N, C-alpha and C positions, 0 to 999 in steps of 0.2 A: 385593375378589375371594371369592366361594363356595366353600371348602374342607371336604372331610368333617368335617376335624374340628373347623372352625367350626361346623357343623351339630350335630353330635354334641354338642359342650359348650353349645352356646346351647341345646338342650333337654335338656340335664342340671341337675335341682333344686339339686344338691349344687354346682353349679360357679360360683363368686362372679360376679356382674354386671359389678363393677370390673374384675375380673383380665381376663375374658372381652372387655370393651372396649379394656384397655390392648393386650391380646395379638392380638387380631381387626382392630381399628378402628385403633390406633395404633402399631401394631409392635413393642410391646415384647419382647424376648425373656431368658427367663430363662436362667442359666448351667446346662448340662448337671449333671444330678445323676450320682454315681458309676454306678449302673447303666445311664443314657443314656450316658455316656461308653463303659460298655465296648461297649454296643451299636452305638456310631457308628465306635469303632475297628474292631471286627468288622467292620462292612459295606465299612467304607474299605477293608482289605486283603483282602475276600474276593473284591468284584465291581470294586474299583478306584476308589470315590469315595463320599463322600455328599452329601446334597442342598446344591446349590449350592457344590461343589466343597471344602468347608471341611475343613481337616486336623485330624486328632485326633491327641494322643500322648497316654501315659498315663506317669503321674509316676514317675522313677525311685527309687529307696532311697536314702537319707542315703550309702552306700556307692557310691553311683552305677551298682551291679548294677541289673539288670531284675527287678522283683518277680515272686512266684510267680504272681499275678493275670494278669500280661501273660505269662509263658511259658507258662502253659495254653490262654490267649488266642489266643496264637500257633500251639500246636499244633492248636488245633480249627479256626484259621483254614486251616492245611493239610489237615485232615480237610475242611471244607466244600469248599477248590475241586478235592479229589478226588471229593469227592460229588459236586459238578456235572458234572464231567466222565462219572462213571458214570449218571449221570441221562441222557445226551446232551442235557443244556441247553445251549445257544448263546447268548452276549449279543450282542443286536443293539444295543441304545442303555442306557446307563446313566444314572439320575438326569435323564430328560428332565425339563421344567418342561411342562405342558400347560395351555393358556388357550383357552376357548371362551366367548367371550359374558363373563357375570360368573362362568365356574367356571373353578376352578384346580384341579389336581392333580399332584403330584408322587410316580409309583410309582419305585419302586427300580430296577426294569428291563423291558425289550421283550426277550423271549425267543425263540427257538424250542426246543419242547418234542418230543424225535422228529420233528421237521420243521413243526411245525406251531406258527403264531405265536401268542403268549400272553403275558400280564403276570404278573411274578411281584415277590413282596416278601419281603425276606430277614429274618430274625427272629433275635436272640440273645436267651436268657431266661436267669435264675437259678433259675426254677421247676423244680420235681419234675417228672417224665415225668407221673406219675401224680395231679399236682394238679388238683383240681376247677375248672372254669372257674364253677361255681356260685356260689362262694366267692370268687375270686380272678379280677377279669377280665383280669389278665395273663397267666394259665395257659392253658396248650395241651396239658394233660391229658385227663383225664373231663370230660364233657358238653361236646364240642366244639360240639353244634348250639345251646350257650346263648349262646356267644359272640357278640359285637357284629361283623357283617362288613361295616359299611357304607364301611369303606375300599376293599373289593374290589368293592362295588356301585357308588361313587361312579367309582371309576378304568372300569370297563366301560362305565357310563352316558356317561361324558366320550369315549371311545373310539368307541362309537357315532355318539355327537351330531358328533364330528370326520370319521369316517372312513365311519359307514354300515354297519358292521357290529361283534358281540360278538365279544370275545376271550375263550378260557378266562383262569382266574386260578388263579393257585398262591403258598400261602404255602409258603416254604422255612425250617424253625424247627431251630434248633440247642439245644439245652440246656447248660448250662454243666457239666453233670456228664459230657457225650457222646451222649445218645441225642439221634435226630433224626426229625422229620416231614415227610414230604412231602404238602402238602392241597389239594385241587383243592376249588376253591368253585364248585358249581354254582348260579347264579342262574337263578331261575325270572322268567318275563315279569310275573308280578303282583306280584312283590318291586321289581322294577324302576319299575313302576308306580305302588308304593308310595313310592317313594324320589323320585320325579317328584313327587309331591303334597308329601312331606315339603319338597322345595326351593322348593316354590311358598308353601306355609304360610310356610319362613322367610324367604322377601324381605318376604311380607305384614307378619310379626312384626316385622321389623327395624326398619318405618316407624316403628311408634311404641314402639320400644325406649328406656326410661329406667332407666340400670342402678341398682341399689340393692346396698348391700354387704351382706355377709354379716354375720348376728348371732352367728354360730356361732364361738365363742372359741377352740376346737380346729383349726377350718379355716382362720382367720385366722392362728394360730400356726405355722401350717404353709406358708403362701401365701408364694412368692418374691417375692412384690410389696411386702408391708409398706407397704401405702398406708395416708395419715392417717386413712380412713375404718374400719380395722380395728377389731373389737373388742379392747381391752385387758385385759379381764378375764372370768370365767366367769361365765355370768349364774345366777341362785339357780334350783335344781329343787326346787319344790314337792311333799311326798308328803305325803297326807292319809291318815290310819291311825285 
């Protein structure tokens, strides 16, 4: 099945082919990092579920008490629920799985915003409110126009293919330090046409896909897969002077 992350990472030259094959063709899943776990915990308690209905809890301290990280998250969760109410957002469908032919999508929620049906993705981030998207792809601060919005494009396109109409798409982003951003993604028809071409090219490229391992030692050292083909020592860098 073709997901937005499969396409994005397939076309990312820095993403290892072996990791891509294991993740998207063979079903391998890594354990969530600490940052991912915090995001999943936040999502679970704000809208009521994570993808697949999995339950995530944060580890207690050795004393059995809640960590400061969890108490801070719990406060932000309550604030997020209140923000959703203030925005007049109503949750219609939480964590649906969409399938259309060979496409698959997992939006966080179908909602109504001020009475109009829309798609929403909920985000929790530890980045600063003013952090630039130019240098950090996970930021939601400055230079928002530079972010990759293929997730939004994929879900809007899927809904159109399934139901024949385009829905608005919103990101509701909560920062660890307390900032909040509600972002409407206005997708042009030209952008959707380009994405349809991207899907077509992906299908064709996948037919001749022959995975090659990364030769970058630093990439392999951080890779959660730790396969037998990984680079086990750094390459020599030759400098001529």
